VODONU-983225 format. One line per 10 residues: for each residue z, x, y of N, C-alpha, C, O. Coordinates in pm, whole numbers, plus 50000, padded with zeros to 5 digits. Each point is the difference from the previous one (the first is absolute). Example, Ala and Ser with C-alpha at 12.3 -4.5 7.8 and 13.67 -1.06 7.14 Angstrom:
<pabas>
50780/51319/49431/50000/49911/50119/50000/50090/50120/50066/50104/49998 ~ 49862/49861/50107/50006/50082/50119/50073/49923/50109/50017/50051/50111
</pabas>
This chain:
<pabas>
25572/18211/70855/50081/49880/49995/49944/49893/50093/49961/50030/50113 ~ 50036/49851/49841/49941/49893/50079/50084/49970/50123/50122/50012/49998 ~ 49809/49949/50109/50067/49974/50128/50101/49887/49981/49969/49897/49940 ~ 50150/50123/50111/50101/49898/50003/50076/49988/49864/50091/49918/49986 ~ 49871/50165/49916/50067/49992/49869/50114/50105/50000/49982/50113/50043 ~ 50132/49847/49908/50112/50089/49991/49978/50097/49889/49936/49964/49901 ~ 50116/50162/50109/49985/50092/49889/50076/49956/49878/50100/49929/50011 ~ 49854/50113/49873/50069/49963/49874/50138/50063/50001/50014/50121/50016 ~ 50087/49798/49968/50134/50046/49996/50059/49979/49862/49960/49909/49927 ~ 50136/50174/50039/50070/49980/49875/50132/49924/50025/50064/50015/50104
49972/49902/49798/50126/49926/50009/50113/50098/49992/50109/49971/50049 ~ 49869/50146/49891/50101/50102/49998/49986/50075/50131/49909/50081/50015 ~ 50178/49893/50080/49987/50038/50140/49990/50153/50015/50080/50072/49941 ~ 49824/49977/50135/49988/50140/50033/50117/50029/50091/50018/49932/50101 ~ 50065/50170/49866/50118/50030/50080/49970/50046/50139/50090/49999/50084 ~ 49789/50042/49944/49970/50043/50136/49955/49884/50090/49983/50019/50120 ~ 49997/49861/49823/49957/49888/50074/50116/49916/50048/50095/49976/49925 ~ 49899/49978/50204/50105/49905/50044/49999/49878/49911/49894/49953/49960 ~ 50224/49996/50009/50008/49885/49911/50123/49918/50023/50101/50050/50050 ~ 49892/49823/49912/50117/49913/50011/50079/50014/49872/49944/50041/49899
50185/49925/50102/50075/49996/49878/49947/49889/49911/49998/49884/50042 ~ 49960/50148/49836/49945/49899/49910/50099/49903/49947/50117/50034/49980 ~ 49839/49844/49997/50090/49901/49932/50005/50040/49853/49898/50030/49938 ~ 50225/49970/50009/50020/50051/49867/49928/49915/49894/49958/50051/49896 ~ 50030/49821/50130/49938/49915/49897/49853/50025/49982/49945/49966/49896 ~ 49990/50092/50203/49854/50016/49992/49959/50089/49886/49902/49971/49931 ~ 50170/50140/50048/49967/50092/49896/50015/49932/49859/49921/50024/49908 ~ 50181/49894/50081/50027/49936/49869/49888/49895/49971/49944/49994/49890 ~ 50026/49927/50208/49894/49898/49981/49864/50064/49974/49926/49956/49912 ~ 50043/50145/50164/49873/50069/49980/49999/50070/49862/49896/50005/49933
50218/50047/50026/50010/50064/49869/49969/49900/49888/49934/50035/49902 ~ 50110/49844/50112/49972/49897/49899/49849/49983/49982/49949/49999/49888 ~ 49982/49988/50222/49854/49982/49992/49931/50125/49949/49901/49991/49927 ~ 50149/50127/50111/49948/50123/49950/50016/50012/49849/49907/50042/49931 ~ 50212/49920/50017/50027/50006/49861/49909/49902/49920/49949/50035/49894 ~ 50032/49845/50160/49917/49902/49932/49854/50050/49992/49934/49985/49897 ~ 50018/50072/50212/49862/50049/50002/49981/50117/49901/49903/50006/49925 ~ 50195/50086/50078/49996/50116/49913/49999/49958/49852/49923/50052/49919 ~ 50164/49854/50050/50017/49956/49862/49874/49924/49952/49949/50027/49892 ~ 50003/49881/50187/49889/49918/49959/49875/50081/49971/49927/49971/49905
50048/50131/50177/49881/50081/49986/50021/50113/49897/49910/50031/49923 ~ 50207/50027/50077/50018/50127/49926/50069/49992/49868/49990/50095/49922 ~ 50082/49798/50045/50085/50005/49880/49915/50009/49868/50036/50078/49912 ~ 49855/49849/50072/49919/50016/49881/49957/50145/49975/50005/50048/49886 ~ 49954/50021/50221/49963/50142/49989/50125/50082/49956/49990/50089/49915 ~ 50125/49878/50144/50121/50071/49965/50041/49983/49857/50046/50095/49937 ~ 49937/49784/50006/50033/49974/49859/49912/50087/49910/50050/50062/49906 ~ 49821/49944/50121/49909/50084/49921/50039/50148/50013/49998/50075/49902 ~ 50037/49966/50219/50039/50139/50025/50124/50036/49913/50002/50101/49930 ~ 50101/49813/50079/50125/50031/49930/49977/50001/49851/50057/50084/49930
49863/49826/50019/49976/49996/49852/49922/50127/49955/50027/50054/49893 ~ 49878/49992/50187/49929/50118/49967/50089/50126/50007/49985/50094/49922 ~ 50109/49904/50174/50088/50111/50018/50103/50014/49890/50045/50111/49972 ~ 49994/49778/49966/50115/50002/49911/49968/49978/49849/50090/50000/49916 ~ 49782/49981/50051/49965/49982/49860/49926/50118/49940/49960/50091/50072 ~ 50023/49907/49796/49924/50103/49935/49851/49986/50043/49951/49890/50027 ~ 49981/50224/49978/49861/50002/50041/49916/49908/49912/49903/49940/50046 ~ 50135/50049/49827/49919/49923/49903/50008/49849/50023/49914/49928/49951 ~ 50187/50022/50121/50016/49853/50018/49892/49943/50088/49949/49891/49971 ~ 50015/50176/50136/49898/49949/50091/49892/50110/50023/50033/50117/50020
49838/49844/49977/49895/50099/50022/49987/50036/50146/49942/50104/50033 ~ 50111/49812/50057/49991/50026/50142/50045/49880/50078/50044/49901/49941 ~ 49946/50103/50193/50048/49889/50082/49936/49866/49970/50068/49897/49996 ~ 49800/50103/49981/49934/49871/49976/50043/49944/49861/50022/49880/49986 ~ 49990/50207/49914/50047/49954/49872/50143/49946/50008/50032/49899/49936 ~ 50052/50163/50140/50139/49954/50020/49995/49861/50069/50070/49908/49957 ~ 49852/50076/50144/49985/49874/50072/49951/49889/49907/50056/49890/49999 ~ 49843/50138/49925/49942/49900/49911/50097/49962/49889/50014/49882/49967 ~ 50052/50215/49975/50098/49970/49893/50117/49916/50055/50046/49906/49935 ~ 49999/50130/50183/50113/49925/50058/49962/49854/50025/50076/49910/49965
49807/50065/50094/49957/49863/50028/49972/49927/49872/50035/49882/49989 ~ 49903/50182/49910/49967/49933/49878/50126/49960/49920/50004/49891/49942 ~ 50099/50197/50055/50114/49974/49918/50111/49927/50073/50078/49928/49938 ~ 49932/50090/50196/50112/49947/50074/49957/49905/50111/50086/49936/50062 ~ 49786/50052/49965/49950/49918/50110/50009/50073/50134/50052/50111/50010 ~ 49897/49822/50090/50002/50064/50135/50144/50024/50047/50028/50095/50073 ~ 50062/49818/49884/50139/50017/50040/50062/50133/49950/50097/50051/50055 ~ 49843/50000/49838/50046/50127/49946/49985/50113/50102/50075/50097/49999 ~ 49825/49887/50089/49977/50105/50106/50108/49995/50107/50015/50094/50078 ~ 50062/49794/49926/50101/49984/50100/50142/50011/49939/50098/49958/50063
49913/50098/49820/50135/50025/49941/50075/50095/50091/49946/50098/50050 ~ 50179/49871/49968/50084/50085/50085/49973/49982/50148/50038/50084/50081 ~ 49894/49805/49957/49964/49983/50140/50115/49957/50089/50001/50029/50119 ~ 50096/49900/49823/50110/49949/50082/50086/50111/50064/50028/49993/50120 ~ 50012/50108/49802/50080/50108/50068/49934/50063/50122/50063/50010/50105 ~ 49807/50034/49883/49940/50057/50119/49978/49903/50112/50004/50039/50117 ~ 49971/49831/49851/49978/49901/50104/50128/49986/50081/49997/50003/50123 ~ 50115/49981/49809/50128/49988/50071/50039/50133/50061/50048/50007/50113 ~ 49929/50099/49809/50043/50133/50048/49919/50046/50123/50054/50059/50094 ~ 49815/49914/49902/49917/50046/50109/50035/49925/50134/49976/50054/50108
50077/49831/49885/50046/49934/50119/50104/50084/50074/49999/50011/50122 ~ 50089/50049/49798/50099/50090/50057/49952/50142/50016/50033/50069/50097 ~ 49887/49975/49805/49952/50138/50004/49909/50027/50120/50015/50103/50066 ~ 49891/49806/49964/49915/50020/50115/50074/49996/50128/49970/50076/50092 ~ 50132/49836/49916/50084/49990/50116/50078/50131/50022/50001/50057/50110 ~ 50063/49989/49783/50080/50125/50009/49907/50117/50033/50029/50082/50086 ~ 49858/49922/49840/49908/50115/50019/49954/50008/50143/50015/50105/50063 ~ 49929/49787/49991/49943/50001/50135/50107/50008/50107/49980/50063/50103 ~ 50133/49874/49873/50110/50005/50092/50056/50142/50013/50016/50051/50110 ~ 50015/50013/49773/50057/50134/50001/49894/50100/50050/50034/50097/50068
49840/49880/49900/49893/50089/50047/49997/50004/50150/49986/50107/50059 ~ 50026/49778/50005/49998/49994/50144/50122/50069/50060/49990/50067/50103 ~ 50126/49917/49831/50118/50072/50052/49990/50150/49986/50033/50074/50093 ~ 49920/49974/49788/49987/50137/49980/49895/50066/50096/50018/50111/50050 ~ 49876/49816/49972/49895/50053/50092/50061/50017/50139/49975/50101/50065 ~ 50102/49804/49979/50059/50004/50132/50107/50112/50010/50007/50069/50102 ~ 50071/49948/49797/50104/50105/49999/49934/50136/50002/50037/50087/50078 ~ 49861/49932/49833/49935/50130/49996/49925/50032/50133/49998/50115/50043 ~ 49945/49786/50019/49929/50021/50125/50096/50037/50113/49977/50093/50078 ~ 50133/49828/49928/50098/50018/50112/50083/50126/49986/50044/50055/50101
49979/49993/49775/50093/50109/49981/49943/50133/49949/50063/50105/50013 ~ 49819/49888/49929/49941/50124/49943/49866/50034/50058/49982/50109/50054 ~ 49921/49800/49936/49864/50038/50042/49977/49991/50149/49937/50087/50060 ~ 50117/49806/50001/49982/49982/50145/50128/49944/50059/50009/49880/50026 ~ 50092/50206/49997/50121/49955/50058/49980/49911/50120/49917/50030/50086 ~ 50156/49862/49921/49976/49894/50097/50004/50055/50145/50095/50069/50036 ~ 49805/49901/50044/49996/50035/50138/50057/49890/50084/50025/49891/49949 ~ 49996/50134/50181/50054/49898/50088/49905/49882/50009/50044/49885/49997 ~ 49828/50140/50013/49902/49897/50007/49938/49982/49860/49917/50080/49956 ~ 50126/49815/49976/49961/49976/49859/49850/49984/49988/49943/50032/49896
49991/49918/50208/49853/49980/49988/49926/50130/49989/49885/50001/49957 ~ 50180/50112/50082/49933/50130/49997/50028/50075/49871/49948/50109/49979 ~ 50134/49833/49933/50036/50063/49875/49880/50005/49904/49940/49896/49972 ~ 50024/50220/49977/49884/50011/49907/50027/49917/49872/50114/49972/49962 ~ 49773/49992/49975/50014/49925/49877/50043/50092/49884/49981/50122/50004 ~ 50079/49818/49895/50041/50071/49883/49875/50060/49930/49904/49928/49977 ~ 50096/50203/49988/49886/50053/49931/49991/49953/49852/50092/49939/49946 ~ 49796/50092/49992/49977/49955/49863/50112/50052/49905/50042/49930/49909 ~ 50003/50192/50115/50106/50054/49917/50127/49919/50012/50072/49982/49901 ~ 49957/49969/50219/50113/49913/50014/49988/49867/49931/50099/49951/49945
49786/49992/50055/49974/49879/49922/50016/50028/49851/50055/49917/49927 ~ 49899/50197/50029/50013/50035/49855/50146/50015/49960/50041/49953/49894 ~ 50041/50115/50191/50139/50016/49967/50074/49866/50002/50083/49973/49913 ~ 49886/49944/50184/50058/49865/50005/49964/49919/49878/50082/49923/49951 ~ 49792/50094/49998/49956/49928/49884/50081/50042/49875/50039/49916/49920 ~ 49987/50214/50065/50080/50045/49889/50142/49948/50006/50056/49958/49899 ~ 50004/50044/50222/50137/49950/50013/50007/49853/49974/50094/49954/49936 ~ 49806/49968/50114/49996/49857/49968/49979/49975/49855/50053/49903/49946 ~ 49868/50183/49988/49979/49982/49857/50129/50023/49921/50029/49926/49906 ~ 50047/50174/50131/50129/50023/49935/50096/49881/50026/50073/49958/49910
49924/49991/50208/50091/49887/50031/49969/49878/49916/50091/49938/49945 ~ 49783/50025/50046/49959/49879/49928/50008/50022/49850/49994/49904/49924 ~ 50018/50222/50032/50009/50024/49852/50121/49931/49940/49995/49961/49883 ~ 50111/50023/50192/50122/49936/49941/49981/49853/49977/50077/49939/49925 ~ 49824/50002/50136/49960/49862/49968/49888/50000/49896/49998/49918/49908 ~ 49910/50175/50111/49880/50002/49915/50028/50037/49853/49937/49947/49909 ~ 50160/50145/50069/50026/50048/49863/50034/49887/49905/49933/49988/49897 ~ 50168/49926/50130/50027/49891/49906/49889/49899/49990/49974/49949/49891 ~ 49959/50020/50221/49886/49904/49998/49890/50052/49909/49951/49926/49915 ~ 50010/50199/50102/49893/50057/49922/50040/50023/49854/49915/49994/49911
50210/50030/50065/50052/50019/49866/49985/49868/49919/49949/50001/49888 ~ 50095/49890/50170/49987/49867/49937/49856/49962/49984/49960/49954/49893 ~ 49960/50065/50207/49858/49968/49996/49933/50073/49885/49925/49939/49923 ~ 50101/50189/50063/49933/50082/49895/50037/49952/49862/49915/49993/49911 ~ 50211/49974/50069/50044/49952/49868/49935/49865/49964/49967/49975/49884 ~ 50015/49941/50215/49937/49871/49973/49851/50017/49977/49941/49926/49922 ~ 49997/50171/50144/49857/50018/49988/49955/50053/49861/49886/49978/49958 ~ 50208/50091/49972/49960/50055/49870/50042/49909/49883/50001/50042/49884 ~ 50033/49834/50149/50026/49898/49893/49865/49937/49964/49946/49923/50080 ~ 50000/50107/49808/49864/49965/49965/49991/49867/49924/49891/49948/49976
50225/49998/49985/49998/49876/49922/49959/49881/50083/50056/49974/50106 ~ 49844/49954/49845/49952/49877/50069/50103/49891/49988/50016/49918/50091 ~ 50058/50081/49793/50105/49896/49977/50129/50047/50069/50058/50102/49963 ~ 49986/49821/50137/50114/50042/50081/50128/50013/49916/50088/50080/50032 ~ 49922/49838/49859/50122/50006/49919/50017/50136/49927/50109/50035/49956 ~ 49780/50037/50034/50004/50127/49929/50028/50122/50094/50010/50114/49954 ~ 50001/49859/50173/50020/50105/50098/50146/50037/50011/50087/49913/49988 ~ 49943/50214/50034/50141/50039/50020/50060/49940/50123/50117/49962/50001 ~ 49801/50029/50108/50048/49947/50129/49922/49871/50032/49877/49996/49998 ~ 50199/49900/50031/49935/49872/50039/49946/50004/50141/49909/49923/50032
50141/50160/50049/49957/50005/50142/50083/50106/50070/50082/50067/49937 ~ 49895/49950/50198/50067/50104/50077/50152/49990/49999/50069/50102/49991 ~ 49985/49777/50020/50147/49984/50004/50060/50036/49863/50103/50066/49991 ~ 49831/49890/49905/50046/50032/49861/49993/50150/49976/50091/50057/49939 ~ 49803/50008/50109/49984/50142/49991/50111/50072/50075/50064/50090/49945 ~ 49957/49872/50177/50109/50064/50081/50135/49983/49935/50078/50094/49993 ~ 49949/49785/49959/50130/49970/49938/50025/50082/49874/50109/50054/49981 ~ 49790/49955/49934/50014/50075/49878/50014/50152/50023/50074/50068/49930 ~ 49854/49981/50167/50012/50143/50033/50138/50030/50059/50064/50099/49964 ~ 49981/49815/50127/50130/50020/50062/50113/49991/49898/50092/50083/50002
49902/49815/49907/50105/49981/49901/50002/50118/49900/50107/50040/49952 ~ 49779/50011/50018/49998/50110/49899/50018/50135/50060/50050/50089/49930 ~ 49914/49934/50199/50001/50134/50051/50054/50010/50144/49999/50108/50059 ~ 50045/49783/49994/50064/50005/50134/49904/50024/50111/49878/49988/49984 ~ 50177/50048/50133/49921/50026/50120/49909/50121/49977/49886/50003/50048 ~ 50163/50091/49881/49917/50120/49969/49875/49965/49926/49895/50059/50025 ~ 50114/49844/49883/49886/49954/49927/49902/49928/50088/49879/50017/49985 ~ 50168/49902/50108/49915/49929/50093/49921/50099/50085/49882/49980/50029 ~ 50185/50127/50011/49939/50102/50086/49935/50113/49920/49975/50108/50053 ~ 49998/49864/49817/49932/50104/49918/49865/50029/50062/49921/49909/50025
50054/50221/50000/49876/50041/50063/50011/50020/50149/49896/50017/50064 ~ 50219/49983/49995/50017/50012/50144/49953/50136/50046/49931/50008/50101 ~ 50102/50101/49830/49956/50134/50039/49850/50010/50003/49943/50060/50090 ~ 49990/49878/49806/49859/50004/49992/49937/49917/50116/49894/50033/50052 ~ 50175/49858/49985/49954/49914/50113/50007/50078/50130/49908/49994/50082 ~ 50202/50079/49938/50017/50083/50122/49893/50107/50008/49949/50028/50108 ~ 50016/50034/49779/49897/50101/49998/49862/49936/50030/49922/50056/50077 ~ 50050/49831/49864/49874/49930/50022/49988/49961/50150/49895/50020/50060 ~ 50209/49925/49996/49989/49951/50137/50012/50110/50105/49988/49973/50119 ~ 50036/50150/49838/49992/50115/50092/49855/50012/50052/49975/50048/50111
49931/49906/49806/49857/50012/50037/49962/49899/50102/49883/49995/50041 ~ 50212/49922/50005/49968/49910/50111/49963/50075/50125/49946/49941/50094 ~ 50082/50187/49911/49961/50081/50114/49850/49997/50018/49951/49998/50113 ~ 49973/50002/49775/49857/49991/50007/49949/49864/50047/49902/49988/50074 ~ 50170/49909/49881/49960/49863/50036/50011/49980/50149/49901/49967/50067 ~ 50219/50053/49986/50022/49966/50140/49947/50104/50095/49968/49967/50114 ~ 50022/50159/49843/49936/50098/50080/49854/49968/50021/49951/50003/50113 ~ 49976/49965/49777/49858/49970/50011/49975/49861/50061/49894/49977/50058 ~ 50203/49929/49929/49984/49872/50062/49993/50016/50151/49916/49938/50066 ~ 50173/50145/49990/49994/50026/50144/49871/50068/50036/49936/49966/50100
50022/50133/49815/49880/50076/50030/49878/49910/50001/49921/50003/50094 ~ 50063/49915/49802/49887/49908/49990/50001/49898/50115/49896/49970/50059 ~ 50225/49977/49971/50009/49900/50110/49950/50059/50132/49922/49936/50072 ~ 50123/50184/49958/49958/50060/50130/49850/50030/50005/49934/49980/50102 ~ 50015/50068/49786/49857/50032/49994/49915/49873/50009/49896/50001/50066 ~ 50145/49891/49872/49925/49874/50003/50008/49943/50137/49900/49946/50048 ~ 50212/50063/50019/50013/49952/50138/49912/50080/50092/49939/49945/50092 ~ 50052/50183/49885/49925/50089/50091/49851/49990/49983/49925/50005/50098 ~ 50029/49980/49775/49858/50013/49972/49927/49872/49960/49879/50003/49974 ~ 50194/49884/50022/49938/49874/49961/50037/49892/50096/50085/50019/50087
49849/49867/49897/50029/49881/50077/50064/49893/49911/49993/49881/50032 ~ 50067/50161/49859/50060/49904/49907/50115/49924/50066/50072/50052/50086 ~ 49943/49824/49869/50112/49918/50048/50129/50050/49943/49998/50081/49907 ~ 50114/49874/50146/50129/50038/49950/50022/49977/49855/50043/50092/49931 ~ 49930/49788/50014/50015/49980/49854/49914/50092/49918/50042/50047/49894 ~ 49837/49980/50154/49906/50087/49927/50053/50141/49995/49990/50065/49896 ~ 50068/49986/50214/50058/50131/50004/50115/50006/49900/50010/50095/49923 ~ 50076/49804/50077/50114/49994/49908/49948/50001/49856/50057/50065/49913 ~ 49835/49860/50063/49944/49987/49862/49950/50138/49951/50043/50049/49895 ~ 49870/50013/50182/49939/50123/49959/50100/50115/49995/50001/50077/49903
50084/49936/50198/50101/50106/49999/50098/49981/49885/50038/50096/49934 ~ 50004/49779/50041/50090/49971/49895/49942/50030/49860/50066/50061/49915 ~ 49810/49896/50065/49935/50024/49870/49971/50145/49972/50024/50048/49888 ~ 49924/50027/50213/49968/50137/49983/50124/50087/49977/49999/50089/49915 ~ 50107/49885/50163/50120/50079/49986/50068/49971/49866/50065/50089/49945 ~ 49924/49793/50004/50055/49966/49870/49931/50078/49891/50065/50043/49904 ~ 49803/49975/50108/49928/50075/49900/50034/50150/50007/50007/50067/49897 ~ 50015/49983/50223/50042/50140/50012/50136/50018/49933/50023/50098/49930 ~ 50068/49805/50092/50132/50006/49936/49990/50001/49849/50067/50081/49936 ~ 49854/49834/50005/49991/49991/49856/49935/50125/49941/50040/50045/49892
49862/50010/50176/49937/50123/49948/50104/50113/49993/49997/50080/49906 ~ 50091/49927/50188/50098/50106/50004/50124/49977/49912/50062/50095/49952 ~ 49970/49777/50028/50126/49966/49933/49987/49948/49858/50101/49981/49932 ~ 49778/49996/50021/49982/49932/49871/50069/50070/49883/50066/49931/49923 ~ 49925/50198/50058/50067/50065/49889/50150/49968/49998/50057/49979/49893 ~ 50007/50017/50222/50147/49970/50006/50025/49856/49962/50109/49968/49951 ~ 49793/49943/50072/50015/49856/49967/49991/49988/49845/50074/49921/49942 ~ 49839/50153/49994/49992/50000/49854/50133/50036/49938/50049/49932/49910 ~ 50009/50178/50143/50131/50045/49949/50108/49891/50024/50085/49977/49914 ~ 49910/49959/50201/50095/49897/50035/49995/49882/49902/50103/49950/49955
49774/50007/50015/49981/49888/49909/50042/50035/49856/50051/49914/49929 ~ 49929/50209/50030/50043/50048/49869/50153/49987/49989/50053/49955/49899 ~ 50014/50085/50207/50147/49994/50000/50047/49856/50005/50095/49965/49930 ~ 49842/49951/50151/50046/49863/50016/49976/49911/49880/50063/49895/49986 ~ 49847/50146/49929/49971/49927/49875/50061/50073/49880/49978/49958/49886 ~ 50095/50146/50136/50065/50071/49895/50120/49918/49947/50075/49946/50082 ~ 49946/50043/49788/50111/49924/49947/50132/50048/50060/50020/50119/50021 ~ 50070/49786/50008/50132/50036/50049/50095/50018/49879/49984/49935/49897 ~ 50113/50152/50115/50094/50015/49890/49963/50119/49916/49934/50092/50047 ~ 50110/49907/49825/49978/50114/49911/49854/50034/49974/49969/50114/49969
49940/49788/50044/49856/50024/49974/49929/50065/50116/49880/50024/49992 ~ 50190/50004/50116/49940/50054/50119/49929/50132/49970/50055/50086/49931 ~ 49826/49928/50120/49918/50120/49972/50013/50104/50115/49994/50120/49976 ~ 50024/49831/50146/49994/50093/50112/50135/50000/50075/50040/49900/50058 ~ 50027/50217/49938/50127/50013/50070/49979/50016/50151/50082/49958/50081 ~ 49804/50106/49954/49972/50025/50141/49846/49981/50023/49921/50000/49905 ~ 50043/49986/50221/49857/49980/50027/49915/50122/49957/49882/49985/49968 ~ 50178/50132/50032/49928/50119/49954/49963/49987/49855/49894/50047/49957 ~ 50195/49888/49962/49964/49987/49859/49883/49905/49982/49913/50025/49916 ~ 50083/49869/50161/49887/49909/49996/49872/50069/50044/49895/49982/49937
50111/50098/50169/49883/50072/50048/49946/50096/49893/49879/50009/49981 ~ 50210/50062/49950/49958/50091/49897/49937/49926/49880/49904/50046/49939 ~ 50154/49841/50030/49946/49919/49885/49860/49950/50031/49914/50002/49912 ~ 50060/49955/50208/49865/49953/50041/49901/50110/49980/49892/49978/49945 ~ 50143/50144/50099/49909/50113/49989/49983/50041/49853/49889/50029/49956 ~ 50219/49973/49967/49993/50043/49861/49913/49906/49917/49929/50045/49911 ~ 50077/49826/50117/49929/49898/49924/49855/49983/50040/49914/49976/49915 ~ 50058/50036/50216/49864/49970/50048/49941/50098/50099/49892/49977/50054 ~ 50180/50135/49971/49951/50099/50095/49999/49946/50140/50063/49899/50030 ~ 49862/50170/50059/49997/49961/50139/49946/49858/50021/50041/49930/50092
49867/50030/49821/49943/49866/50020/50105/49890/49975/49978/49886/50040 ~ 50131/50145/49896/50106/49908/49975/50065/49952/50126/50051/49888/50007 ~ 49948/50202/50098/50063/49961/50128/49910/49905/50079/50043/49948/50103 ~ 49837/50029/49853/49906/49918/50072/49962/49874/49921/49913/49925/50042 ~ 50153/50054/49845/49967/49882/49919/50037/49869/50077/50113/49985/50047 ~ 49793/49927/49964/50023/49877/50076/49967/50011/50146/50023/49906/50077 ~ 49920/50208/49964/49977/50022/50143/49893/49906/50056/50012/49956/50114 ~ 49882/50010/49808/49894/49920/50054/50048/49863/50049/49967/49964/50113 ~ 50110/49955/49808/50043/49876/50054/50097/50016/50116/50003/49916/50090 ~ 50074/50190/49909/50091/50029/50114/49919/50027/50127/50029/49946/50106
49870/50138/49879/49918/50033/50118/49925/49882/50049/49989/49981/50121 ~ 49956/49934/49790/49930/49880/50038/50093/49903/50069/49959/49929/50092 ~ 50167/50067/49865/50095/49906/50058/50049/50050/50138/50030/49919/50088 ~ 49978/50214/49929/50068/50053/50118/49942/49948/50131/50073/49959/50090 ~ 49793/50043/49919/49939/49964/50129/50022/49854/50038/50059/49971/50104 ~ 49893/49934/49809/50010/49860/50038/50148/49953/50015/50036/49930/50094 ~ 50047/50111/49808/50138/49949/50001/50081/50044/50123/50068/49921/50065 ~ 49922/50208/49963/50078/50055/50114/49932/49970/50131/50068/49982/50101 ~ 49799/50010/49902/49932/49960/50125/50037/49860/50037/50033/49974/50116 ~ 49965/49933/49789/50031/49861/50029/50149/49984/50033/50036/49916/50082
50050/50165/49854/50145/49994/50030/50025/50039/50145/50077/49935/50071 ~ 49855/50173/49973/50021/50044/50141/49942/49905/50097/50057/49979/50107 ~ 49831/49961/49861/49939/49901/50088/50093/49877/50012/50020/49945/50109 ~ 50033/50016/49779/50093/49884/49998/50125/50032/50078/50043/49921/50085 ~ 50019/50196/49888/50123/50039/50063/49981/50008/50156/50075/49940/50077 ~ 49823/50134/49962/49985/50025/50144/49949/49875/50069/50032/49976/50117 ~ 49890/49945/49815/49957/49873/50058/50111/49905/50025/50006/49937/50105 ~ 50083/50051/49797/50118/49911/50018/50093/50053/50107/50054/49924/50080 ~ 49964/50210/49921/50084/50061/50103/49948/49971/50139/50079/49974/50091 ~ 49788/50030/49928/49943/49975/50128/50010/49855/50042/50008/49967/50118
49991/49944/49779/49998/49857/50030/50139/49941/50029/50012/49896/50066 ~ 50094/50176/49883/50133/49947/50022/50047/50030/50142/49965/50106/50053 ~ 50113/49807/50009/50047/50028/50133/50099/50112/50008/50089/50013/49915 ~ 49896/50068/50188/50092/50109/50021/50124/49950/50077/50090/50079/50028
</pabas>
């Protein structure tokens, strides 16, 4: 580490470190910038991923074919279909995710892994397992915001009509209104159990984020934003490698017709259908755009979030 340079710190406070009580507005403001960065970089990849996950194999030959067909038939804006729900949602989701993650890390450290000592400065840091458990708990917490946001986003992304007048949903508000009127709150939260299962894998994301951060601090002279960038990007890729099959199942459920035409009563039914129709490779359909998206989108999101957190007054 360069002389006079502070070590790379995470905006999600390490529970073993002395800290001031954070201003509540900081997480929300930083979450806005994190959401914008994530959406701008990652949403086109996400649109291709969702379309590959939810269509017949014969419709697209692969990620590049899906990309080219979308741009040719719907224009570049077609890649940003369903962008409004995650943009608005991620403002809250990132705030809830990182805020609850910080709380869970502190609770686990103080009460389970390293019960608080008289001198807080001597308290050991939370181990990687603690960060992983906190990640899962934060993932479950944010699922109650993520499920309806991702549900609406998915339904908008699979509207292939270039002519807006031919689409079932004119936009996110229209989609939300029609689902609520036809199926109530339960319809809006369609896919919640699959979302909870998917976000259980956040243990791999936040466990490896801490691991990568510590190793980069120890073995490199990277600046704080660079550490955030590389640790954020690498941990996101570990997360997607471990969680992707559950995301395929989640998208199948979220794009399943509501009402009598519904195909999947439970997530297990969707999982069995994926295997019956396409074998094991069906669980990895659309993985390439997702994997390509994971590093830049989440790396930039964490750089934006932690940069804004550091710049705002405490």
